[in-house]
C-alpha positions in Angstrom: -64.3 -41.2 -23.0 -60.8 -40.7 -24.2 -60.4 -40.1 -28.0 -58.6 -43.0 -29.7 -57.7 -43.9 -33.3 -57.7 -47.2 -34.9 -54.3 -48.4 -36.0 -53.5 -48.7 -39.8 -56.6 -46.7 -40.8 -56.2 -44.3 -43.7 -57.1 -40.7 -42.9 -60.6 -39.5 -43.8 -61.4 -36.4 -45.9 -64.0 -34.0 -44.5 -66.8 -35.9 -46.1 -65.7 -39.2 -44.7 -64.5 -40.7 -48.0 -61.1 -42.4 -48.3 -58.6 -40.9 -50.8 -58.8 -42.2 -54.3 -55.7 -43.8 -55.7 -54.3 -42.6 -59.1 -54.9 -45.2 -61.8 -51.6 -46.8 -63.0 -52.0 -45.6 -66.6 -52.5 -42.0 -65.5 -49.5 -42.1 -63.3 -47.4 -43.5 -66.1 -48.6 -40.8 -68.5 -47.8 -38.1 -66.0 -44.3 -39.5 -65.4 -43.7 -39.7 -69.2 -45.0 -36.2 -70.0 -43.2 -34.2 -67.3 -39.6 -34.2 -68.7 -40.7 -33.8 -72.4 -41.3 -30.0 -72.4 -37.9 -29.0 -70.9 -36.2 -31.2 -73.5 -38.0 -29.5 -76.3 -37.0 -26.1 -75.0 -33.4 -27.2 -74.7 -33.3 -28.5 -78.3 -34.7 -25.2 -79.6 -32.2 -23.2 -77.6 -29.3 -25.3 -79.0 -30.6 -25.0 -82.6 -31.1 -21.3 -82.2 -27.5 -20.9 -80.9 -26.1 -22.9 -83.7 -28.0 -20.9 -86.3 -26.8 -17.6 -84.7 -23.2 -18.7 -84.9 -23.6 -19.7 -88.5 -25.6 -16.6 -89.6 -23.5 -14.0 -87.9 -20.4 -14.4 -90.1 -22.5 -14.7 -93.2 -24.3 -11.4 -92.4 -21.0 -9.7 -91.6 -19.5 -11.0 -94.9 -22.5 -9.8 -96.9 -22.3 -6.4 -95.3 -18.6 -5.9 -95.9 -18.9 -7.2 -99.5 -22.0 -5.2 -100.6 -22.9 -2.5 -98.1 -20.2 -1.0 -95.9 -16.5 -1.6 -95.2 -13.7 -0.1 -93.2 -10.4 1.0 -94.8 -7.2 2.5 -93.5 -5.5 5.3 -95.3 -2.0 4.4 -96.5 0.1 7.4 -97.5 -0.1 11.2 -97.7 -1.9 11.8 -101.0 -5.2 13.1 -99.4 -3.6 15.4 -96.9 -4.9 17.6 -95.2 -8.3 16.1 -95.6 -7.2 12.6 -94.6 -4.0 11.5 -92.8 -2.0 8.4 -93.0 -3.5 5.6 -91.0 -6.9 7.3 -90.7 -9.7 4.6 -90.4 -12.6 5.1 -92.7 -16.1 3.8 -93.2 -17.0 3.5 -96.9 -20.5 3.1 -98.3 -20.6 0.4 -101.0 -24.3 0.2 -101.4 -24.7 2.7 -104.3 -22.3 0.7 -106.4 -24.0 -2.6 -105.4 -27.4 -1.3 -106.3 -26.1 0.0 -109.6 -25.0 -3.5 -110.5 -28.3 -5.0 -109.4 -30.4 -2.4 -111.2 -28.0 -2.0 -114.1 -28.2 1.7 -113.8 -24.9 3.6 -113.7 -24.3 5.4 -110.4 -22.0 8.4 -110.8 -20.4 9.9 -107.7 -20.9 13.6 -107.2 -18.2 16.1 -107.9 -15.8 16.5 -104.9 -16.9 13.1 -103.5 -14.1 11.0 -102.1 -14.1 7.5 -103.4 -12.3 4.2 -103.1 -11.5 2.4 -106.4 -9.5 -0.4 -107.8 -6.5 0.5 -110.0 -5.4 -2.2 -112.4 -1.6 -2.3 -112.3 -1.3 -5.0 -115.0 -0.5 -8.6 -114.8 -3.7 -9.2 -112.8 -2.5 -7.1 -109.9 -4.8 -4.4 -108.4 -4.5 -1.9 -105.7 -7.1 0.3 -104.0 -6.7 4.1 -103.9 -8.6 6.9 -102.2 -9.1 10.1 -104.3 -11.5 13.0 -104.9 -13.8 13.1 -108.0 -13.1 16.3 -110.0 -14.3 15.5 -113.5 -17.6 13.8 -114.5 -18.6 11.8 -117.5 -18.5 13.8 -120.8 -16.5 16.7 -119.3 -13.1 17.9 -120.6 -10.4 18.2 -118.0 -7.3 20.3 -118.6 -4.3 20.4 -116.2 -2.0 23.2 -117.1 0.0 26.0 -115.4 -0.5 24.3 -112.0 -4.3 24.5 -112.3 -7.2 22.2 -113.1 -9.9 23.5 -115.4 -13.1 21.6 -116.2 -15.2 22.3 -119.3 -18.8 21.2 -119.8 -22.1 22.3 -121.4 -22.9 24.6 -118.5 -19.4 26.1 -118.4 -18.1 26.2 -122.0 -15.3 28.6 -120.9 -14.3 26.3 -118.1 -14.1 26.6 -114.3 -11.8 25.8 -111.5 -13.4 22.9 -109.5 -11.2 23.7 -106.5 -12.5 27.2 -106.1 -14.1 27.9 -102.7 -13.6 24.3 -101.6 -12.5 23.6 -98.0 -10.0 21.0 -99.1 -8.2 23.3 -101.6 -4.5 24.1 -101.1 -3.8 26.8 -103.8 -0.3 27.2 -102.5 0.5 23.7 -103.7 -1.0 24.1 -107.2 -1.9 21.1 -109.4 1.2 20.0 -111.4 0.7 18.2 -114.7 0.1 18.5 -118.4 -3.3 16.9 -119.2 -6.1 17.5 -121.7 -8.6 14.7 -121.7 -12.3 14.2 -122.3 -13.8 11.9 -119.7 -15.8 9.0 -121.2 -19.5 8.4 -120.2 -18.4 5.5 -118.0 -15.5 7.3 -116.3 -14.6 9.9 -113.7 -11.4 12.0 -113.3 -9.9 11.8 -109.8 -7.1 13.6 -108.0 -5.6 13.6 -104.5 -5.9 16.7 -102.3 -2.1 16.7 -101.8 -1.4 17.5 -105.5 2.4 17.4 -105.1 2.3 13.8 -103.8 -0.5 11.9 -105.4 -0.7 9.2 -108.0 -4.1 10.0 -109.7 -5.8 10.6 -113.0 -3.2 13.1 -114.1 -0.9 10.1 -114.5 -3.0 7.0 -115.1 -6.1 8.7 -116.7 -9.8 8.6 -115.8 -11.2 5.8 -113.6 -13.9 3.4 -114.8 -17.0 3.8 -112.8 -17.3 0.0 -112.6 -13.9 0.0 -110.7 -15.3 2.2 -107.9 -15.6 0.3 -104.7 -17.5 2.9 -102.6 -17.8 6.4 -101.3 -16.3 7.8 -98.1 -19.0 8.2 -95.4 -17.2 8.5 -92.1 -13.8 8.8 -90.5 -13.8 6.9 -87.2 -10.2 7.0 -86.1 -8.4 8.9 -84.6 -11.4 9.5 -82.4 -10.7 13.2 -82.0 -11.0 13.6 -85.8 -14.3 11.8 -86.1 -16.1 13.3 -89.2 -18.8 12.6 -91.7 -18.4 13.2 -95.4 
């Protein structure tokens, strides 16, 4: 006998049972649920992207205001250590933490700092100089030489002696005899013949210090840490 099939008959499963239809309520639930998860992921991705764009400039602003910042040298006052248009990275965190903790942070002798100079009438400019005199010390500039007097050196010493930045051939012009207050430092430029510094405007208030030089990043071939 030839094999034949009955027309319009549903196929049988191996056990001879017809396929079971999906209940309408289950089918509707499946259709409703399928697109929901991708939509949730899309919303989260959009929100994350928006938050990233909002947070990034805020983080950058916080870092430049309180932690680190770049500066460009303008002028020859720190030659040969720094050259005009050198790009610097300055560490502002010690001064920031000092204000938070209310404990005065004094830069070390020979540290290069950035500070605000009040020029009067509400105008300020930022200068880069080297710390030579510390709080409580007496600084004398005479006969083209700087001499610092303190408790450890009652007879005075030359702070430039044996320092790599020193340029004895230039000398240190000026006529100064000042005792640095407890909230001040005495600063000078390395190019003593062409530097506006504490020899002319006096010691700098520690609260006016912006930060301490950490790194020179440009020109690339002069990359250096300080």
